[in-house]
N, C-alpha and C positions, 0 to 999 in steps of 0.2 A: 201051457205058453211063458212064457219068460215075463216078470214083471218087472218097471223101473218107474218109481216116484220123478217127478220133476218139480221142484218148488221154486218160482223166480216168478216177474212182475208178467201181469197177463195187460196189454197199455194201449194207450194212443202214442203216434210217432207225429212230427211234421218235422221235416227232411228236405234241408237243401243244398244241391251238389254243385260244381261247374254246368252242373248238366239237365238242372231243371229242379224242381222244386213238387212238394206233394203238402196238400191241407192234411187237416187227423187222419190216417192209417191204421191198419194194427200193427203193433209192433209189440215188444215184451222181451224177456228174454226168455222166460216161459214159452212163449209163442214160439219163435225159432226155433227154440231146445225142441217142443215137442213136435214140430213138423219135419225137423230131422229126423228124429227117431222111428217119427210113423212109418219111414222107408225100412223097416226090420219084421218080422212077425213077432211083436211082442205087444205086450200090453202094457202102453203105459199112461199113469194117470199125472194131470196139471193140479197142481195143491198154490192157491193165488188168489186172488181180489177182484174184485172189479164193478162198478157202479153201476145204476142203474141206465145211466146213459149207453152200456155197452151194447152194442146191438146183437141181438138173436139169434142170427144169419152168421154171424161169427162162434158164436157156440155152435150151432149146427155141424159149422163148417168146420171145426174140432173134432166131433163126435162122428162127423163122417170120413177124418182120418183115422178112424181108431181109438183116438183116443180118450180116456176116460174122467169128464169135468167133475163128478163127484163133489170132488175136493176144490170145483173155484164157486167159492163163497160171492154172490151177490148179493149188492148192499143198496137196496133199491134209491134209497134215501140219498145216496152219496155219488161221486164223480168219479171218473176214472182216471189211475193215473196217467199224466202226461208228460211227452219230455220233447222239446223241439232244439234242433242243432240244423249246425250250420259247417258243411266239411270247406277244408281249403281247397286252393289247386291242388297239393300235392296228395289228395283223398286221407293220406294219413293224419293229419291233426285236424280238427273240428273244437270253434266254438258251442257250448250249450248255451241257447237264448234262453229255455224257459225249462223249471221244473216243476210240476203240479204236485204233490205227492197224491192226494185226496185219499182216498180212502186206503192208500198203503198205509197211513202213518199209524191206523191203531189196528194192524194185521194180523192175527191168530191165527196161522196155518192149521188146523186141521187135516191131520194123514188119513184116506178113507181106511175103514175098517177093513178092508177085505187086500189094500196096500200095507198092510204094516207091517208082512214080514214079506215083503219085494229084495230078490238079491241084493238089487244096485238102487243107486240111491245120488240123483241130480240137483247140486244145492248150487242151484242160478244167485249171478249174483243180488244182493239183498243183504240186510242188517243183519249182524251174526248173530245177532238175540232169535231172528225170527230164523237161522239155519241153525241155530241148535235147538228148537223148540221143535222143529221135524226129525231132528237126530235122534230127540229123547223117545217120539213114538216108536223108532222103528224096533221091533222087535231083531233081527239079528244078521241086519245085510252086510253080503260079502265084499261089496266094494261101494263105497262112498263117497264121489268125488266133488270138490269143492272150486265156483267158480269164485275170486274176489276182487277188487280193483284199489286203486290209490285211495280214494276216499274213505275209505274203512280204515283203512290202514291211519289215516289224520284224526279221525277223530271217533273210533272203536275197537282202538288198538289189540285194548285187556280184552274185550268181549272173542274177538278174529282170534286171539291165539290163544284161547279155551276150543271153539273152535277146529284150527289148526288140530290141532292135540288129539282129533277124533276121527281124523280124514284120512283115507285110503292115498286119493290122488286128489295135486290142487291144481288150478290150472291157471296162469296168470300172462301178462306180459311181462317183457323184458325191464324195461323200468321199473313194473310193480316188485318184480324179483329183486332188482338193483336194489330196491326202498326199504324191501321187507328183510334182508338180508343187513343187509349194509357191504356188501360185498359188489363191487363191481364184475370182475369177470363172472358169466353166466354159468361157467363149471363149481364153482366156489362158491358164487352165491343157492345153485340147486343143492350144493354138499348143506349147506349152511339149513336150507328150509326144511331137507329131509331129516335133517337134528330135533326139527320143533314139532314132528309128529309124521307126516306122509311117507310113504314108500316111494312117491313117484310123483314128480316132476316135470307135468306141460307148462313150457314159457313157448310163448304167442309171440311172432313176431311180424304179423302181420303179411302183406307183402313177400314176407323176403322169408316165408315160410314155419315151421314149429320144432321145437325139442322135445329129447324126448329123455329124462333122468329116473337112474334104478340102481343104488349104490354107486359100482363104479360103470356102470353101464351106461351109454347114451348110443340117442338113434336123433338125426334127422330128418324131417320130410322139409320139401322146398314147398312154397306154394305153386300151383301150376300159373304162368305166364297164359294172362286172358288178353283177348285184343279188346274188350271193352271190359270196363270197370264203372257202374253208374252212381252205387250208394254199398256203403261200406258196413251200412247201422247191421247187427244180427251176426254178417260174417263170425265171431268168434262163440256168439250162442249156438248157431247153425251148428258148428265143429263140435261143439261139446254134445250137441245132438246125437251128429254122427258117430263121435267117438263112443258114448255111454251106449247108445245103441244099439251100438255093433257087438259092444260086449255084453250089455244083456241077452243076447241074442244067441250069443257065441258060448256064456258061460264060461268061459277061458281068460282068467285074472293075469297071466306073466305076461314077465316082460317082452314075449317073444308075441304076443297077440294084441299086445297093445299099439305095436307098432303096424300093423294089422289095419288097428281101429284110427290111430291119428290118419291114416291118408284115406281112411273113409271119411271120416271129419272135414277131413283139407282137399276132400272132393265135395263134398254136399257145401262147403264153404262157398267152393268157386262158384257154385251155381247161385250165389243168395246174392254176391254182387253185383251180378248181372243186371238186377232190374232195382226199379226202386222195393223198400219194405219185403213183406213175403211175397209177391209175388210171383218171384220168380221157384220159390224150393215149392210153392204150392202147386203147381203141374210139372214140378219135374218129373221123369218118367224113370224107370228102372233097367230102361233102355240106355237112354243114359246115363247115368249116374254108371251102366256094368262099359258104358264105352269112355268116359273119364277117366274113371278107373285104368283102363288100358294105357290114357292121353299117360295117366301116372308112370305109370312101372314102363313105358318109353319112355320117360325124362327122367329118372333111376337108375337102371340098369345099361349096364355098359359090358363090354368086355376090354380085359388090359395087358399088356405083355410086358412082363415086367421082366428088367436084362440085363 
């Protein structure tokens, strides 16, 4: 069975949207990525850190989803990373109300020995130094995927650029692509970013879908129009989990297969937003995923008569 290493936060979130609010619930990039990737027949290992306040039931749940948590460090006297945010009415913008690094401030990632030979590595959004620490422990991965954000471009750009040189795929949103490249056109931005190291650039556009670039080739996948969107938290990470989970399962890292991976990632992300936190992605069935993939196919395929 193929292996996927996932590095990122395992955390508590408190979320407020126009549809309601939550107290502390399970969150974190590695959590969403892992739960999404668990829908594929692969061995996935989470590399992260939590405090002594992290419930044992959450760890048990991750294990039951088939995720290896031997790389999940528990600091008994510490507190788990916490983020709180409030979304505006359009659900595309949000205000961060609180960020408490806690045990994440001193996190030194340790990849389990059995996973150092993994073919696929998913570097969730974390400090570039932590991401590089994982890259340096891997033996010979075939695909390294990086997710990052404008915060690291603002405060750790030299370290981020070193990581970018080492990865095969970078996933960022359109605003971040423009900031990183200095180009307004996303086509030109992708070319500039590819010159920094990655062979592939995935630009996430939220409710407007995702773009995939490789050399002169491009592919666009729309987001599925949904009747209800309760909480966009974790949708990008759920997308990344579906994307890398599919690639790890198929062991085909070509541009053509990445198109399929984009659709799988988009399908899984469409479930994530239907309820608060991880609730929906936790109980999604293979039949529901199959049906949603058919919806994507119907949405994007058509016959056209060119006269």
